[in-house]
DONU-800842 format. One record per residue: residue in one letter; x, y, z of N, C-alpha, C, CB in turn. Coordinates in steps of 0.1 Angstrom, whole numbers. Glycine has a CB too. Layout:
BEGIN
(site 'A',(X,Y,Z),(X,Y,Z),(X,Y,Z),(X,Y,Z))
...
END
This chain:
BEGIN
(site 'X',(1168,-625,-1815),(1172,-624,-1800),(1163,-621,-1791),(1181,-615,-1799))
(site 'X',(1147,-618,-1795),(1134,-610,-1791),(1140,-600,-1785),(1122,-618,-1780))
(site 'X',(1142,-590,-1799),(1144,-579,-1799),(1156,-571,-1790),(1133,-575,-1796))
(site 'X',(1165,-581,-1784),(1176,-578,-1775),(1186,-575,-1783),(1179,-588,-1765))
(site 'X',(1194,-561,-1783),(1206,-560,-1787),(1219,-572,-1784),(1209,-546,-1783))
(site 'X',(1224,-577,-1794),(1233,-589,-1792),(1239,-587,-1779),(1244,-590,-1803))
(site 'X',(1245,-572,-1775),(1257,-571,-1767),(1242,-576,-1750),(1269,-551,-1769))
(site 'X',(1233,-572,-1753),(1225,-571,-1745),(1225,-584,-1738),(1214,-566,-1751))
(site 'X',(1221,-590,-1746),(1217,-606,-1750),(1234,-611,-1738),(1217,-612,-1776))
(site 'X',(1246,-609,-1744),(1256,-616,-1740),(1258,-612,-1727),(1267,-615,-1748))
(site 'X',(1256,-598,-1724),(1258,-591,-1711),(1251,-600,-1700),(1252,-576,-1712))
(site 'X',(1242,-598,-1703),(1229,-608,-1691),(1235,-622,-1689),(1210,-612,-1699))
(site 'X',(1234,-630,-1709),(1243,-641,-1700),(1253,-645,-1691),(1247,-645,-1704))
(site 'X',(1262,-637,-1694),(1271,-635,-1688),(1274,-639,-1671),(1270,-624,-1690))
(site 'X',(1264,-626,-1672),(1260,-625,-1657),(1254,-635,-1652),(1251,-616,-1654))
(site 'X',(1244,-640,-1657),(1241,-654,-1648),(1250,-663,-1651),(1227,-661,-1650))
(site 'X',(1260,-667,-1661),(1271,-677,-1660),(1277,-674,-1652),(1279,-680,-1670))
(site 'X',(1284,-661,-1646),(1292,-661,-1636),(1285,-659,-1623),(1302,-653,-1638))
(site 'X',(1272,-657,-1620),(1265,-661,-1605),(1264,-678,-1605),(1247,-653,-1603))
(site 'X',(1264,-682,-1614),(1260,-699,-1611),(1272,-706,-1611),(1251,-707,-1622))
(site 'X',(1284,-698,-1618),(1295,-710,-1618),(1302,-705,-1606),(1306,-712,-1633))
(site 'X',(1300,-698,-1596),(1308,-690,-1589),(1306,-700,-1572),(1302,-672,-1590))
(site 'X',(1297,-706,-1573),(1298,-718,-1561),(1293,-713,-1552),(1310,-723,-1557))
(site 'X',(1281,-699,-1550),(1278,-693,-1541),(1266,-700,-1538),(1278,-680,-1543))
(site 'X',(1258,-694,-1530),(1246,-695,-1529),(1237,-697,-1539),(1244,-687,-1524))
(site 'X',(1227,-709,-1542),(1222,-715,-1553),(1212,-708,-1554),(1219,-728,-1555))
(site 'X',(1207,-697,-1555),(1194,-692,-1558),(1193,-684,-1545),(1182,-704,-1559))
(site 'X',(1176,-672,-1545),(1177,-662,-1539),(1175,-673,-1525),(1166,-649,-1543))
(site 'X',(1175,-665,-1514),(1173,-665,-1499),(1167,-656,-1492),(1182,-665,-1494))
(site 'X',(1157,-656,-1482),(1152,-650,-1472),(1157,-643,-1467),(1149,-656,-1465))
(site 'X',(1169,-643,-1466),(1179,-630,-1457),(1182,-618,-1470),(1200,-638,-1450))
(site 'X',(1183,-626,-1480),(1188,-616,-1492),(1176,-606,-1499),(1193,-626,-1505))
(site 'X',(1163,-614,-1494),(1152,-612,-1500),(1151,-600,-1489),(1141,-624,-1502))
(site 'X',(1151,-600,-1477),(1148,-594,-1469),(1155,-581,-1468),(1147,-602,-1460))
(site 'X',(1171,-581,-1472),(1179,-566,-1476),(1168,-557,-1485),(1195,-570,-1486))
(site 'X',(1169,-571,-1499),(1163,-564,-1510),(1155,-552,-1504),(1153,-575,-1520))
(site 'X',(1142,-559,-1499),(1127,-550,-1492),(1136,-540,-1487),(1115,-559,-1478))
(site 'X',(1144,-542,-1479),(1147,-530,-1465),(1154,-516,-1479),(1167,-539,-1448))
(site 'X',(1158,-519,-1486),(1170,-512,-1494),(1157,-507,-1501),(1184,-523,-1504))
(site 'X',(1148,-512,-1507),(1136,-507,-1516),(1127,-498,-1507),(1128,-519,-1522))
(site 'X',(1124,-500,-1495),(1117,-495,-1486),(1128,-476,-1485),(1116,-509,-1470))
(site 'X',(1135,-480,-1482),(1143,-468,-1482),(1142,-456,-1491),(1155,-472,-1483))
(site 'X',(1144,-465,-1504),(1143,-454,-1514),(1129,-446,-1515),(1146,-460,-1528))
(site 'X',(1120,-457,-1513),(1101,-450,-1509),(1104,-437,-1500),(1088,-463,-1497))
(site 'X',(1110,-439,-1490),(1114,-431,-1483),(1115,-421,-1485),(1121,-432,-1479))
(site 'X',(1129,-423,-1491),(1140,-409,-1492),(1131,-402,-1506),(1162,-415,-1498))
(site 'X',(1124,-411,-1513),(1117,-402,-1524),(1105,-393,-1519),(1111,-413,-1536))
(site 'X',(1098,-400,-1508),(1088,-390,-1503),(1094,-378,-1495),(1079,-398,-1495))
(site 'X',(1107,-382,-1490),(1110,-372,-1481),(1120,-360,-1490),(1118,-380,-1467))
(site 'X',(1117,-362,-1503),(1128,-356,-1514),(1141,-353,-1508),(1122,-342,-1522))
(site 'X',(1146,-368,-1507),(1162,-364,-1500),(1169,-374,-1511),(1166,-369,-1480))
(site 'X',(1177,-372,-1521),(1183,-377,-1534),(1195,-382,-1526),(1186,-365,-1547))
(site 'X',(1198,-377,-1515),(1210,-379,-1509),(1214,-395,-1501),(1211,-366,-1499))
(site 'X',(1199,-394,-1498),(1195,-409,-1488),(1190,-418,-1497),(1184,-407,-1475))
(site 'X',(1183,-418,-1512),(1181,-423,-1520),(1194,-432,-1524),(1177,-413,-1527))
(site 'X',(1205,-424,-1528),(1220,-426,-1533),(1223,-435,-1522),(1231,-412,-1536))
(site 'X',(1226,-429,-1507),(1232,-441,-1502),(1226,-457,-1497),(1236,-437,-1492))
(site 'X',(1212,-452,-1494),(1202,-464,-1495),(1207,-477,-1505),(1189,-459,-1501))
(site 'X',(1208,-470,-1517),(1209,-480,-1526),(1219,-483,-1536),(1202,-480,-1531))
(site 'X',(1229,-476,-1538),(1241,-473,-1546),(1254,-472,-1543),(1239,-464,-1550))
(site 'X',(1264,-476,-1548),(1278,-477,-1545),(1284,-467,-1553),(1284,-492,-1549))
(site 'X',(1291,-460,-1545),(1304,-447,-1553),(1302,-448,-1569),(1325,-452,-1550))
(site 'X',(1309,-461,-1571),(1312,-461,-1586),(1300,-468,-1595),(1325,-469,-1589))
(site 'X',(1291,-463,-1589),(1280,-468,-1599),(1277,-465,-1618),(1267,-461,-1591))
(site 'X',(1275,-473,-1623),(1272,-469,-1636),(1257,-470,-1642),(1281,-476,-1643))
(site 'X',(1252,-463,-1649),(1242,-465,-1650),(1237,-463,-1663),(1237,-459,-1641))
(site 'X',(1227,-469,-1671),(1220,-462,-1687),(1210,-468,-1685),(1225,-465,-1704))
(site 'X',(1202,-460,-1693),(1184,-466,-1698),(1182,-458,-1708),(1169,-466,-1686))
(site 'X',(1167,-461,-1713),(1161,-449,-1722),(1161,-437,-1720),(1151,-449,-1724))
(site 'X',(1165,-430,-1728),(1162,-416,-1725),(1174,-411,-1721),(1151,-413,-1715))
(site 'X',(1182,-414,-1717),(1201,-412,-1712),(1205,-408,-1725),(1212,-429,-1706))
(site 'X',(1212,-395,-1727),(1219,-391,-1736),(1235,-400,-1733),(1218,-375,-1734))
(site 'X',(1238,-402,-1722),(1250,-405,-1720),(1246,-416,-1705),(1261,-389,-1720))
(site 'X',(1257,-427,-1706),(1261,-434,-1700),(1264,-427,-1681),(1272,-438,-1709))
(site 'X',(1259,-428,-1670),(1262,-420,-1660),(1268,-431,-1650),(1249,-413,-1655))
(site 'X',(1282,-424,-1645),(1292,-428,-1640),(1294,-423,-1626),(1302,-425,-1647))
(site 'X',(1295,-431,-1616),(1298,-422,-1602),(1287,-415,-1596),(1309,-411,-1604))
(site 'X',(1290,-416,-1587),(1280,-407,-1571),(1282,-392,-1580),(1293,-407,-1548))
(site 'X',(1290,-386,-1584),(1288,-371,-1585),(1280,-366,-1600),(1304,-364,-1583))
(site 'X',(1280,-378,-1608),(1271,-376,-1620),(1259,-381,-1618),(1276,-381,-1632))
(site 'X',(1254,-390,-1610),(1243,-394,-1604),(1234,-388,-1595),(1247,-403,-1598))
(site 'X',(1242,-382,-1587),(1234,-371,-1575),(1224,-362,-1584),(1247,-359,-1566))
(site 'X',(1230,-355,-1593),(1220,-339,-1596),(1209,-350,-1601),(1228,-322,-1611))
(site 'X',(1209,-359,-1609),(1197,-368,-1619),(1190,-371,-1607),(1202,-384,-1630))
(site 'X',(1192,-379,-1596),(1184,-382,-1584),(1176,-373,-1577),(1191,-387,-1575))
(site 'X',(1183,-359,-1576),(1180,-347,-1573),(1169,-344,-1580),(1188,-339,-1575))
(site 'X',(1168,-345,-1594),(1158,-339,-1604),(1147,-347,-1606),(1163,-337,-1617))
(site 'X',(1145,-362,-1601),(1136,-369,-1595),(1128,-366,-1588),(1139,-374,-1592))
(site 'X',(1135,-364,-1573),(1131,-363,-1564),(1121,-348,-1558),(1142,-366,-1559))
(site 'X',(1125,-339,-1572),(1120,-326,-1567),(1108,-325,-1578),(1132,-312,-1568))
(site 'X',(1105,-338,-1585),(1096,-339,-1596),(1087,-352,-1592),(1104,-339,-1609))
(site 'X',(1089,-357,-1583),(1080,-372,-1580),(1077,-367,-1564),(1093,-391,-1582))
(site 'X',(1063,-366,-1565),(1055,-375,-1554),(1059,-386,-1543),(1048,-382,-1562))
(site 'X',(1058,-396,-1554),(1060,-412,-1547),(1063,-420,-1553),(1052,-418,-1541))
(site 'X',(1069,-429,-1549),(1072,-443,-1558),(1072,-456,-1553),(1084,-443,-1563))
(site 'X',(1062,-466,-1554),(1065,-479,-1549),(1076,-484,-1556),(1054,-489,-1551))
(site 'X',(1083,-491,-1548),(1091,-503,-1562),(1086,-516,-1557),(1112,-505,-1562))
(site 'X',(1081,-521,-1567),(1078,-537,-1567),(1090,-545,-1574),(1064,-540,-1576))
(site 'X',(1091,-552,-1565),(1104,-563,-1569),(1101,-576,-1580),(1106,-572,-1554))
(site 'X',(1103,-579,-1587),(1101,-592,-1596),(1109,-600,-1591),(1104,-592,-1610))
(site 'X',(1103,-614,-1591),(1106,-628,-1587),(1120,-632,-1594),(1093,-639,-1590))
(site 'X',(1123,-627,-1604),(1143,-629,-1609),(1151,-620,-1603),(1149,-626,-1625))
(site 'X',(1157,-628,-1598),(1169,-624,-1591),(1173,-636,-1584),(1167,-612,-1582))
(site 'X',(1188,-637,-1577),(1199,-640,-1578),(1210,-636,-1573),(1200,-642,-1586))
(site 'X',(1218,-643,-1565),(1230,-639,-1560),(1238,-651,-1555),(1227,-629,-1550))
(site 'X',(1255,-647,-1560),(1264,-657,-1550),(1273,-650,-1542),(1274,-666,-1558))
(site 'X',(1284,-659,-1542),(1295,-650,-1530),(1298,-633,-1537),(1316,-662,-1528))
(site 'X',(1292,-620,-1533),(1295,-610,-1535),(1291,-603,-1549),(1304,-612,-1531))
(site 'X',(1280,-610,-1556),(1277,-603,-1564),(1260,-610,-1567),(1288,-603,-1575))
(site 'X',(1252,-601,-1574),(1236,-603,-1575),(1231,-595,-1582),(1228,-602,-1563))
(site 'X',(1219,-600,-1588),(1213,-593,-1602),(1199,-591,-1593),(1212,-602,-1619))
(site 'X',(1193,-583,-1598),(1173,-582,-1595),(1170,-573,-1604),(1166,-575,-1579))
(site 'X',(1156,-573,-1605),(1146,-567,-1612),(1136,-561,-1605),(1141,-575,-1620))
(site 'X',(1131,-545,-1607),(1126,-543,-1599),(1116,-526,-1608),(1137,-544,-1586))
(site 'X',(1100,-528,-1607),(1092,-519,-1607),(1094,-507,-1601),(1083,-524,-1605))
(site 'X',(1097,-493,-1605),(1094,-485,-1600),(1078,-476,-1605),(1105,-479,-1600))
(site 'X',(1069,-477,-1593),(1057,-466,-1599),(1052,-462,-1593),(1049,-467,-1606))
(site 'X',(1054,-448,-1602),(1061,-433,-1596),(1046,-425,-1595),(1076,-424,-1609))
(site 'X',(1047,-416,-1587),(1032,-403,-1592),(1040,-393,-1589),(1015,-402,-1581))
(site 'X',(1039,-382,-1601),(1042,-372,-1600),(1041,-360,-1591),(1040,-371,-1607))
(site 'X',(1049,-350,-1588),(1045,-340,-1579),(1034,-331,-1586),(1058,-332,-1573))
(site 'X',(1035,-329,-1598),(1022,-325,-1609),(1009,-333,-1606),(1025,-328,-1626))
(site 'X',(999,-331,-1604),(991,-339,-1598),(981,-337,-1615),(984,-332,-1580))
(site 'X',(984,-330,-1622),(978,-333,-1636),(989,-343,-1643),(975,-317,-1645))
(site 'X',(997,-345,-1642),(1001,-355,-1649),(1003,-369,-1648),(1008,-351,-1652))
(site 'X',(1005,-377,-1657),(997,-390,-1654),(1013,-400,-1647),(989,-397,-1672))
(site 'X',(1008,-410,-1640),(1017,-416,-1632),(1022,-425,-1645),(1011,-425,-1617))
(site 'X',(1037,-428,-1635),(1045,-437,-1647),(1053,-445,-1637),(1056,-427,-1661))
(site 'X',(1059,-456,-1650),(1064,-469,-1644),(1076,-471,-1650),(1055,-482,-1647))
(site 'X',(1088,-474,-1646),(1100,-476,-1649),(1104,-491,-1645),(1107,-466,-1644))
(site 'X',(1108,-498,-1649),(1119,-513,-1648),(1133,-510,-1649),(1116,-523,-1661))
(site 'X',(1137,-519,-1639),(1154,-517,-1640),(1156,-530,-1633),(1163,-502,-1631))
(site 'X',(1168,-531,-1639),(1179,-540,-1635),(1190,-542,-1629),(1182,-543,-1641))
(site 'X',(1187,-544,-1620),(1201,-539,-1606),(1212,-552,-1604),(1192,-536,-1586))
(site 'X',(1225,-543,-1607),(1235,-555,-1603),(1240,-551,-1589),(1249,-558,-1613))
(site 'X',(1243,-559,-1581),(1251,-558,-1570),(1258,-560,-1570),(1250,-561,-1562))
(site 'X',(1268,-559,-1555),(1282,-559,-1550),(1280,-560,-1537),(1291,-546,-1554))
(site 'X',(1286,-569,-1532),(1287,-570,-1516),(1302,-564,-1512),(1285,-585,-1511))
(site 'X',(1301,-554,-1506),(1311,-545,-1501),(1315,-541,-1486),(1307,-535,-1506))
(site 'X',(1322,-528,-1486),(1320,-524,-1472),(1309,-520,-1465),(1327,-516,-1471))
(site 'X',(1306,-513,-1472),(1287,-506,-1469),(1278,-519,-1472),(1279,-490,-1483))
(site 'X',(1281,-532,-1473),(1271,-539,-1476),(1267,-545,-1489),(1263,-532,-1473))
(site 'X',(1256,-548,-1495),(1252,-548,-1509),(1248,-535,-1512),(1241,-557,-1512))
(site 'X',(1256,-534,-1524),(1251,-515,-1530),(1250,-524,-1544),(1268,-496,-1531))
(site 'X',(1240,-517,-1553),(1239,-513,-1569),(1251,-510,-1575),(1230,-501,-1572))
(site 'X',(1261,-514,-1582),(1274,-509,-1593),(1268,-512,-1606),(1290,-519,-1592))
(site 'X',(1256,-515,-1608),(1255,-512,-1622),(1239,-513,-1625),(1265,-521,-1631))
(site 'X',(1232,-500,-1630),(1216,-501,-1634),(1215,-501,-1647),(1207,-489,-1629))
(site 'X',(1202,-508,-1654),(1198,-499,-1667),(1183,-504,-1664),(1207,-504,-1686))
(site 'X',(1176,-496,-1670),(1162,-491,-1670),(1155,-490,-1681),(1162,-480,-1664))
(site 'X',(1142,-495,-1683),(1135,-486,-1699),(1122,-480,-1688),(1126,-500,-1718))
(site 'X',(1112,-473,-1697),(1100,-470,-1691),(1090,-482,-1696),(1096,-455,-1696))
(site 'X',(1084,-482,-1685),(1070,-493,-1684),(1071,-504,-1673),(1068,-502,-1698))
(site 'X',(1061,-511,-1673),(1060,-520,-1663),(1070,-538,-1666),(1042,-521,-1663))
(site 'X',(1070,-544,-1655),(1073,-557,-1662),(1067,-565,-1668),(1077,-564,-1656))
END
């Protein structure tokens, strides 16, 4: 399975099947791409402003579930994620979010991949990259990330 855990492969395959079978829009469209770009720019601005709450509001749904490389446990919900975000903005000078072309959406559900290219506050520390898979859901506050997984490194 190309180094993927069986459950990861099944989950991603299931997401792709659900999106393609839902009868919604086939493939990404310009309006959705523009929306993602605006969300990513808002996250970049929040990081530079050291505003973790603004980062959360720009990107995440209150019911977010997040897991990734180095996380000791799955992070569930706003109250659990905000301290993590606050630590990132405290130690990070800036990030640029670079979207990957792999993204799709249907009625109310979408996925996208992005690479965070970040510079720490400590100028002697090395820049770093994080690649993330976002699962988006359309709700009362528009499109928000409801699930995220990430690993260190670039796409």
